[in-house]
C-alpha positions as CSV (number, residue, x, y, z in Angstrom):
1,M,-122.9,34.7,41.2
2,I,-123.3,33.6,37.7
3,L,-119.8,31.6,38.0
4,D,-121.2,29.6,40.9
5,E,-124.2,28.8,39.0
6,I,-122.5,27.6,35.9
7,V,-120.2,25.3,37.8
8,A,-123.1,23.8,39.6
9,D,-124.9,23.3,36.5
10,K,-121.7,21.6,34.7
11,R,-121.5,19.3,37.9
12,E,-125.1,18.1,37.2
13,Q,-124.4,17.6,33.4
14,L,-121.2,15.7,34.2
15,F,-123.3,13.3,36.5
16,R,-125.7,12.9,33.4
17,D,-122.7,12.2,31.0
18,K,-121.2,9.6,33.1
19,Q,-124.6,7.7,33.1
20,K,-124.0,7.5,29.4
21,T,-120.2,6.9,29.1
22,D,-118.6,6.1,32.3
23,L,-115.2,7.2,33.8
24,T,-113.4,3.9,32.7
25,V,-114.7,4.0,29.4
26,M,-113.8,7.5,28.9
27,R,-110.3,6.9,30.0
28,T,-110.0,4.1,27.7
29,L,-111.0,6.3,24.9
30,A,-108.2,8.8,25.7
31,E,-105.8,5.9,25.9
32,E,-106.8,4.8,22.4
33,K,-106.2,8.3,21.1
34,L,-102.9,8.6,22.7
35,R,-101.8,5.2,21.1
36,E,-103.2,6.5,17.6
37,E,-101.1,9.6,17.9
38,A,-97.8,7.8,19.0
39,A,-98.3,5.4,15.9
40,K,-98.4,8.3,13.4
41,K,-95.3,9.6,11.8
42,E,-96.3,13.1,11.1
43,K,-96.1,15.5,13.8
44,I,-99.1,16.1,16.1
45,R,-100.8,19.5,16.2
46,S,-99.3,21.6,18.8
47,F,-101.5,24.4,20.3
48,Y,-98.2,26.1,22.0
49,Q,-96.0,26.0,18.9
50,N,-98.9,27.6,16.9
51,L,-99.0,30.5,19.4
52,A,-95.5,30.7,20.1
53,K,-94.0,32.9,17.2
54,D,-93.2,36.3,16.3
55,G,-96.0,39.0,15.8
56,L,-99.8,38.6,17.0
57,S,-101.2,35.0,17.6
58,I,-105.0,34.8,17.5
59,I,-107.2,32.1,18.8
60,G,-110.4,32.3,17.0
61,E,-113.5,31.1,19.1
62,F,-116.8,29.5,18.1
63,K,-119.6,30.0,20.5
64,N,-123.5,29.9,20.1
65,A,-124.2,31.9,23.2
66,S,-122.8,33.3,26.6
67,P,-124.4,34.8,29.6
68,S,-123.3,38.3,28.8
69,L,-124.5,38.4,25.3
70,G,-127.3,35.8,25.1
71,K,-127.6,33.7,21.8
72,I,-125.2,34.9,19.1
73,E,-126.6,35.0,15.7
74,S,-123.8,34.2,13.3
75,R,-123.9,36.1,9.9
76,I,-122.0,33.2,8.0
77,T,-122.3,29.5,8.4
78,L,-120.1,27.4,10.2
79,E,-118.6,25.9,7.3
80,E,-117.5,29.7,6.0
81,R,-116.3,30.7,9.4
82,M,-114.0,27.5,9.5
83,E,-112.7,28.2,6.2
84,D,-111.8,31.9,7.2
85,Y,-110.3,31.0,10.5
86,T,-108.2,28.2,8.9
87,A,-106.9,30.9,6.6
88,S,-106.3,33.6,9.0
89,V,-106.0,32.5,12.8
90,D,-103.3,30.5,14.6
91,A,-105.6,28.1,16.5
92,V,-109.2,27.7,17.5
93,S,-111.2,27.6,20.5
94,C,-114.7,25.7,20.9
95,L,-117.2,26.0,23.8
96,T,-118.5,22.6,25.0
97,E,-120.3,23.9,27.7
98,E,-124.2,23.3,27.1
99,K,-126.6,25.2,29.3
100,H,-125.1,28.8,29.2
101,F,-122.9,28.8,25.9
102,L,-125.0,26.3,23.9
103,G,-122.0,24.2,23.1
104,N,-121.3,20.3,23.3
105,T,-118.7,17.7,22.3
106,D,-120.6,16.9,19.2
107,Y,-120.2,20.4,18.1
108,F,-116.4,20.4,18.9
109,R,-116.1,17.4,16.7
110,K,-117.8,18.8,13.8
111,V,-115.5,22.1,14.1
112,R,-112.7,19.5,14.3
113,N,-113.4,18.0,11.1
114,L,-113.3,21.2,9.4
115,T,-109.9,22.3,10.3
116,P,-106.4,21.3,10.6
117,L,-105.6,24.0,13.1
118,P,-105.0,23.2,16.9
119,M,-108.1,23.3,18.9
120,L,-108.7,24.4,22.6
121,R,-111.6,22.7,24.3
122,K,-113.1,25.6,26.3
123,D,-115.2,24.4,29.2
124,F,-115.4,24.7,32.9
125,M,-113.0,21.8,33.8
126,I,-113.8,20.6,37.2
127,E,-113.2,16.8,37.1
128,E,-110.6,14.4,35.5
129,Y,-113.6,13.1,33.4
130,Q,-113.5,16.0,31.2
131,F,-109.6,15.7,30.6
132,Y,-110.3,12.3,29.2
133,E,-113.3,13.4,27.3
134,A,-111.1,16.2,25.7
135,K,-108.5,13.8,24.7
136,A,-111.2,11.5,23.2
137,I,-112.7,14.1,21.1
138,D,-109.3,15.2,19.5
139,A,-108.7,18.4,21.4
140,D,-105.1,19.6,21.6
141,A,-105.5,21.9,24.6
142,V,-107.8,22.4,27.6
143,L,-108.7,25.5,29.7
144,L,-107.9,25.6,33.6
145,I,-109.9,28.5,35.2
146,A,-108.2,29.5,38.3
147,A,-111.1,30.9,39.8
148,I,-112.9,27.9,40.1
149,L,-110.1,25.6,41.3
150,D,-107.9,25.2,44.3
151,D,-104.4,24.7,44.2
152,K,-104.2,21.1,44.4
153,E,-106.8,20.8,41.6
154,M,-105.0,23.1,39.5
155,Y,-101.9,21.0,39.9
156,D,-103.5,17.6,39.4
157,F,-105.4,18.7,36.2
158,Y,-102.2,20.5,35.0
159,Q,-100.4,17.0,35.4
160,L,-103.2,15.1,33.9
161,A,-103.5,17.3,30.8
162,K,-99.7,17.0,30.1
163,E,-100.0,13.2,30.5
164,L,-102.6,13.3,27.9
165,K,-100.3,15.4,25.5
166,L,-102.8,18.3,25.9
167,D,-101.5,22.0,26.2
168,V,-103.1,24.1,28.7
169,L,-104.1,27.5,28.8
170,V,-104.4,28.7,32.5
171,E,-107.0,31.5,32.9
172,T,-106.4,34.3,35.4
173,H,-108.3,37.5,36.3
174,D,-106.5,39.0,39.3
175,E,-103.0,39.1,41.0
176,W,-103.8,36.1,43.4
177,E,-104.9,33.9,40.5
178,M,-101.8,35.0,38.6
179,E,-99.6,34.1,41.3
180,R,-101.2,30.7,41.5
181,A,-100.6,30.4,37.7
182,L,-97.0,31.4,38.0
183,K,-96.3,28.9,40.7
184,L,-98.0,26.2,38.5
185,D,-95.1,27.3,36.1
186,A,-97.7,27.4,33.2
187,D,-96.5,27.7,29.6
188,I,-99.5,29.4,28.5
189,I,-101.3,32.2,30.9
190,G,-104.5,33.9,30.1
191,I,-105.8,36.9,31.5
192,N,-109.6,37.4,31.3
193,N,-110.6,40.9,30.9
194,R,-114.0,40.0,31.9
195,N,-114.6,39.6,35.6
196,L,-116.3,36.3,36.0
197,K,-118.3,37.1,38.9
198,D,-120.2,40.2,37.4
199,F,-119.2,39.8,33.8
200,T,-117.9,43.4,33.6
201,I,-114.9,44.1,31.1
202,S,-111.7,46.1,31.7
203,L,-108.7,45.7,29.6
204,E,-106.8,47.5,32.6
205,R,-106.7,44.0,33.9
206,T,-104.3,42.9,31.4
207,K,-102.3,46.1,31.8
208,T,-101.8,45.3,35.6
209,L,-101.3,41.8,35.5
210,S,-99.1,41.5,32.3
211,K,-96.5,43.1,34.4
212,M,-96.2,39.9,36.6
213,V,-95.6,37.4,33.7
214,P,-92.0,36.6,32.9
215,K,-91.2,37.2,29.2
216,D,-90.6,33.4,28.5
217,K,-94.5,32.7,29.0
218,L,-96.9,32.8,26.5
219,L,-99.5,35.6,27.4
220,I,-103.1,35.5,25.9
221,A,-105.5,38.4,26.4
222,E,-109.1,37.2,26.5
223,S,-112.2,39.0,26.3
224,G,-113.2,42.7,25.4
225,I,-111.3,42.9,21.9
226,V,-113.7,44.6,19.8
227,R,-111.9,47.8,18.3
228,D,-108.7,48.7,16.8
229,D,-108.0,50.9,19.9
230,D,-108.4,47.7,22.1
231,V,-105.8,45.9,19.9
232,A,-103.3,48.8,20.0
233,Y,-103.8,49.2,23.7
234,L,-103.3,45.3,24.5
235,A,-100.1,45.3,22.1
236,D,-98.6,47.9,24.2
237,C,-99.0,45.5,27.4
238,G,-96.8,43.0,25.7
239,V,-99.1,40.0,25.2
240,S,-98.5,37.3,22.9
241,G,-101.9,36.9,21.7
242,F,-105.5,37.2,21.8
243,L,-108.6,34.9,22.2
244,I,-111.4,36.5,20.4
245,G,-115.1,35.4,20.4
246,R,-117.6,38.0,20.1
247,A,-115.9,40.2,17.6
248,F,-115.4,37.3,15.0
249,M,-118.8,35.5,15.9
250,E,-120.6,39.0,15.0
251,H,-118.5,39.9,11.8
252,E,-119.3,38.6,8.3
253,N,-115.7,38.3,7.3
254,P,-113.3,37.4,10.2
255,K,-110.5,36.6,7.9
256,A,-110.3,40.2,7.0
257,L,-110.8,41.3,10.4
258,A,-108.1,39.1,11.8
259,A,-105.5,40.1,9.1
260,H,-106.4,43.9,9.8
261,W,-105.8,43.3,13.8
262,K,-102.5,41.6,13.1
263,Q,-101.4,44.7,11.2
264,V,-102.7,47.0,13.8
265,Y,-100.8,45.0,16.3
266,K,-97.8,45.1,14.7
267,E,-97.8,48.7,14.1
268,A,-98.5,49.4,17.7
269,A,-95.8,46.9,18.9
270,K,-93.1,48.8,17.1
């Protein structure tokens, strides 16, 4: 399965990363970032708060490739895209997985320097090292994928993220994973409409799983949002926000598309 291959490759990448910067050093860098934040008088960016508002919240994603799409050729520059995102979406997701999504932490830092919006480090998080690294590169949130973690790992990583003042998007794609996310009492729950085992997409997944989610949770629909009909369909499912990658990456004017879809959502949610 492609998911198993990605996780195996991630373990190899982490081994190489730790040869360059070991766990002790990375933890120290994260702790320094925490102290810097505590010393600042201004409010720290909040991924959760930016999404917790009336109407549709959008997480605009940056990715250079994916196993399902291959290499993605953007129609605008990174700087132009960031200007559009800053003016139209509520948070940013940036891939840092190297082999399959052609991302890295340097790219994350580059994006971080181009926007005041809170940023999600999107990766396959399987070791504590990555959470310290996320803090060190100035992420505001991290992704936990239930499909690749057992209950203890999910709990321990969730607690570690909170200790590091990182919000957490817990990603699910079936009933069992949703039950585990709810047991974790996660604030932000994602439903991935893409099956991570075979990469097929079905918006029915959000419709089914959304019924399990309490109203006080932020519910984010991920993947497969490419048309107005998709937006209207998901609005009817009661989701709080969308994580949108492909549609924005392939569009020459993501700012206009985000504004249009927020209006489509508003009309459908009446």
